[in-house]
N, C-alpha and C positions, 0 to 999 in steps of 0.2 A: 082350799081346805086343807087343813093341817093332817099329817098322818095319824094323830091320836084321834081325829074327828071321824076317821074312814070307819066304816062298819066292820066289825069282827066277825069271823066266821061262826056259823050256828053251832050250837051244841052238837046236832045230829052231825054236823059235817066234822066237827073236832073229833068226835067219838069214832067217826069212820076212819079216819085219817089216823087216829092213834091207834086203832086196830090194824090198819095195814103197815104202819111204820114201826110198830112196837116190837120188841124182841120175839115175843111170843105168836106173831102172826106175821104171814108172808105177804106183802104186796111187792114186790120187787121194784124194782126200781124204778119200785117205784119208787237231650241232656237226660240223667238218671234221678235228678232231684233239683228242686228249685235252687239256683245258685251254684250247681256243681255241674261242670262239664267232664266228660269221660272220653278218652282216645285210646284205642288199642296199641299195645306195645308189640314190637316184634318179637318172635320167640328166640330166645338164647339157646335152646336146644329144641330137640324134636318136640312138637306139639303132640299132646295125649291125643288119641282119637276119642270122636264122640262129642256130645253137646250136653248141657245142663238136662238132667232127667236120665243121662245114662250112667249114673254113679253105680259103683260096685257095692257100695255100702248102704244098707237102709237105714232108716231113723230106728227100727226095731232092734237091728244090729248094735247100733251105736248106743242105745239105752243101756245094753248088757256090757259092752265093752267100748267106752268112749274113745274117739278117734284122738290119738296122740300126735299133736302138731306143733312144730317149733314156730314161735313168734318172737324174734328177735327185735330189739330197738331199732327203728328205722333212721336213727341219726337225729341229732339235736333236740331242742324242747319239743317241737311239734312232733317229731317222729316218736318220741318218748310216750306223748299223749296218745297218738294214733294207735300205737302197739298196746298201750295199757288198755284202752277202750275194746280194740279187737280181741284181746286176751279175756277181758271181763265178759263181753258178750258171748264168746264161744263156750267158757268155762261156765257161765252161769245156766246157761239152757241145759247143761248136764250131759250133751252128746259129744263133747271135745274134751281133751285133757291137754291144755297149754303147756308147752315145754320152753324153759329160757334157753337160749342158744346164742351163738355168735352170729353176726350177719355176714353171709356170704358176699363175695365181690365176683361178679359175673356168674358163670355156671358154677352151682355149688358142689362140694365134695360130698357126694352122697353118703359115702362110707362113714363120714363123721356123723352125721345125723341118723343114720341107720344105727350106730352104736348107741345112740340115745333112746332107741326104741320108737322113733318117729314114723309117722305114716305119710305125713304131710308137712312142708316148709313153706313159710312166707319169706319173701326176701323183698327188698326195694329201698327207697328213698324217700325224705320228707325235706322239702326246702321252701324256706319262706324268702320272699323278696318284695319287690315293688309291684309286682304282678298278683301278689298273693301267696297262696300256699298250692304247692304241687306235690302231690303224693304219687310215686310210681310203686307199682304193686305188681309182684308175681307170686304164683301159687304153683308150688312143685308137688308131684308125687314121687315121694323118696324112693319107694320101691322099684319104680320104672325108670327113674331119672328123667321123666318128662315134664315140661311145662304144661300146666292145666289151663293157666289163665294169665293175662298180662295186660294191664289197664293203668293209664294215667290219669288222675284227678286233679283238676284244677279248680279252686274255689277261693273265697274271701280268707283272710288269715284267721278269721274267727271261726272257721266252719271245719276245724280238725275232727271233732267228735262226729259231725255228721259225715264226714268222708270215711271215718274208722267203721261207723255203723253199715254204710254201703258196703265197705269191703267185707266186714264180717257176714252180710247177706250174701255176698257173691261166693265165699267160701262154704257156707251152708249150702247153698244151692248145688256148687260144683262137686262138693263130695257126698252129698246127700240125696241130689237128685229132686230136692223141693225148694220151693220159695223160703227164704228167711224171713224174719220179722223184726229185726233189730233196729232198722231206719223207722221207727215209729213211736207214738207217744202215749200217753194215758193221762185223760182227765180224771179228776177225782175231787173229793170233798175234803178240804184241810180243816182241822178241827183243832180247837184251843180253848184253854179256860177249864173251869171245875166242870165235873161229869154233869151236875145237874143244870148248868148253864152255860152251854158250850156255845161259842162263835164259829160259824161254818163260812168257809169261802170257796167259791169255785176256784180249783186250781189245776194246773197242767205240768207235766213233766216229761222227760224223755223215757222210754221204757226201762232203762236201768235206773232211774232215780235221779239223773241229773237234769240241770237247767229248770228246776222247779220254781214256779211263780205263781202268784194269785191272778185270777181274772175278775174276782168281784172283791167288794171292800168289807164284806162281813155285817152290813147293817141288818140284813135280813136272813132267816134261815133259808138255805139253799140245799138241794139234794137231787140225786140221781141223773148226773150229767150224761149224755150219750152222743157218741160222734156220729156225724154223717159219713156214709161209706164212700162218698163221691166229691165232698167239697170241704172246706175248712169252716164248718158249723158245728156247734154243740147244742143240742136240745137239752133243758134241764127244769126242774121245778124251783121256783122261788117264791117266798110267803112275801114278798115286796107289798108294801102298803097293807099288811096283814090279810092279804088275798091269795092263797096258794093257787098257782097258776103255771102252766108251760109257757116257756119262752125259748127263744132261739137266738143264739150269740154268734155272729159273724166273726172269726178270729182274726181275719185280714183287716177288717175296718173298725172292729170294737162295737160295731151297732147291735143293739139288743132289742128284741121285737117280741111282743105278746102274740102267742099263737093260738088262735081260736078264742074268741071272747064267749064263754059258756055261762049259763047261770050258775051251775054248780062249779065244784072244784076240780081242776084238771091236773093229772098227775101222770107218773110212769109212762114218759114219753119213749118212742123208739123210732129211729128212720127206717123208711122202705129201702130196700136194696138199691133202688135208682135213685135215692135222695130225694125225690119229688113229693114224698107224702110222709107224715108223721102220725102213727098212732098213739093213742093214749086212752087213759081212763077217766070218765068225768062223772063225779057224784051226782046220784039221783035219789032222794029221800034217803033211805037207810041203805042203799045198794050203789052200784055204780056200773056203767055201760062202757064199752070200748068204741071209741070213734077213730075215724081218719081225718087228716086235715091236709089239703093241698097247699102245698108253700107258695105257689104262684098265684092262685084265685082266692086262696083262703076258704074255699068250699069245705064244708063239713058233712061227713056221712057216718050215720050211726051203723054199727055193725053187730051189736048185741042188745038184746032188751030180754034178758033172761028173768028180771026181777031179784036177781042175786048180786053178789059182788064179784064183777068180771074185771080183771086187771092184769097188768105186767104183760101185754101183749108184746110179741116178737116175731117178725117175718122170716120165713124159711128163705135162704139165699136166692131161690129163684123168683120170691115174690109171690108164689101161688098160695101158700097157706100161713097161717098165723098159730102160733102156739101160745096160751095164755094160761092165767090161773083163775079159778072160779070155785065158790062154795056151793053152786046150784045143786049138788048132790048130797048137801049137808056139811061136807067138810072141804077145805081148799084143796084142790087137786089140779092136775094139768090136763088140759084140752087142747085139741087141734080143730081148727075149721078152715074153710076156704078164705081166700084174702078177701072176698066181697062179703063174708059172713055167711053164717048158716052151715049146717051139717057137723055141728060140734060134736067129737068124739073124744070121750076121757082115754088117757093113755097111762096115767099113774094109778098103781093098784099096791104098792108096797105098804109097809107098816108106817103109819104116820100121816102128816099133812105135807103138801107139797107146795112150792112156789119159786119165784123168781126165776122162771125159765129164760133161756136164751140159747137161740140156734146157733150151732156151729157154722162158720163160712164156708166148710166143706160139705155141708148138708147132712152129714152122717150121724151126727150126735147133737142131743139137746142137754144142756147142762141145767142143774137145778138146785134148790135148796129143799131139805126135807127135815122136819121135826118129828121126833118120836122120843118118848120117855125123857122129855126135858131137855133133850141134847139135839144139836144142829149137825147136820152132815150136808156135805157138798158131793154131787155125784153127776153122773151122765147116763143117759139111756138112748137107745135107738128111737127114732121118730114114732115108730109104731108102738112104742112102750116096752119092748123087750130089752134084754141085755143091759138091765139097771146095774151099775157099779157104783160103791161109794169110794171116793177119792180122799177124803180127809174129813175129820169131825172135830168139834170143839164148842165151847160155850155159846159162840155165834160164829158161823161162817156162812156168807151170804154174798149176794150180788155179784155173781161170777161174770166174767167178760172174757171172750175168746181172743187170742191174738190173731193177726192177720192171716196165718196160714192153718189155724185151728189145732195147732198141736199143744197149746198151752193155755191155762185159763189164769188170769188174775182174779183175786176175790178178796173181800174184806174179812179179818178175823178179829173179833173183840174179846176181852176177858172180862170176867165178871167184876163188879164194883161192890167195895166194901162200905162201911159207914161213911157217909158224906162223900161217896164217890172214890175213895181211896182205892188204888190198885188196878183202877180201870185203864185199859189201854186199847188203841184201835189202829190197826195196820193193814197195809196191802200185801198180800203173799201171791205167789205164783206156783203152779204146781202142773206137771205133764198130765195130759188126759189119761195116762195109765196109771196114775197115782204116784209116779215117779219124780223124784227130785223136788221137793216142796222147799220154798226159800222165801225170805221177805224181801221186799223191795225197799231200799233206804230212803223213804220219803222223809222230808222235814217235819218233824213232829207228829202227831196223830192224823190218820187219814181214812177214809172209807169210800164207799161207791165209786170204785175203779170202772172206767170206760176205756177200752183199747181202741186207738185209731186206726185207719187203715194203714197201709205203707205211705210214708211221706212222699209227696211228690215234689 
């Protein structure tokens, strides 16, 4: 059977998806690492006491006064790249203020770096040879003259960026007492062509926008990628063969599989915290229900049957609860229920309609999109519905995704289109959970539907 002979989706299903995915409604979205070896370096000076988590500077303090840190070029082309990526990671998070400075040899002259206003200093070397790339890295407390960290990393010659992200994570953790998030990736939808007839491709990039490449060819409309928290898999919705359904892509093998063969359309997938199950929405008449699908057995379990549009489900980090979007009360709002279904309780009560909920990996916040008076807002609230805060606003701001440590959100920002789609843009931005330090990720071309990975293994 040719693709053109395959049945198209029904008018009811098409209307439901248009309602969910249209701008005016919210469906949501509907060794230290592989190839890198790390060895400790002996201290060149008295080692600083304590361990990660004992940092004197908190994230809240660094938001107000970013930590000044000297990051010299570590020598040669590889060293220049490593230093540049470290500076970019730390500077872009808004919690550090990188300073250019001379590379010290041996124990640094701390007076020189104090005069620059530095609180911390990076030193080391980066060398390439037949054995690949070796980066020796030391982190110093300029005020006390103590070495905080010393590690040598060995990897392939093409892994300079990966090593740099790992080092940036170490610096973040040692100085702030929390895990970093720089050695991670973002899956997204790459968009090209005119506004009225765009080609969409599943794509992936490093969290800083580097190493972007396509994962699909663009033949079919593709939306809402979601990373597995424990494996190199992405769940997403594809209109393959004119039938919108959820698929799972194995990044290691390139194998793509249909997940759950439902009579209706399946969409808005999200992995469970243990990676063994995917929850999603499935159309039913003029509404939709939430189902879970076991990845091993492919067993399906229906979790809601309200007769309304239930969609955009997302598990809590401990897997015990699900936040989702439903119009069961008349307008789209946020609800929380048990992971097995049942006991749904509304948590959104602000002005407007709510959707695209996603639970922070820290468990303390739920991010959402709210539409009120024709404008989109991106915000967060405590899981019981209290403490609602708006972080940013715009024509369209949607599909939020938390970084691995829960401190930063990535999201899609779109602008209004004029006649014939002129002036339309779609990009991925990031913002701190306090509404601090909003910036754009330099993805190639237009982009939407970001999904942050866990830290790379």
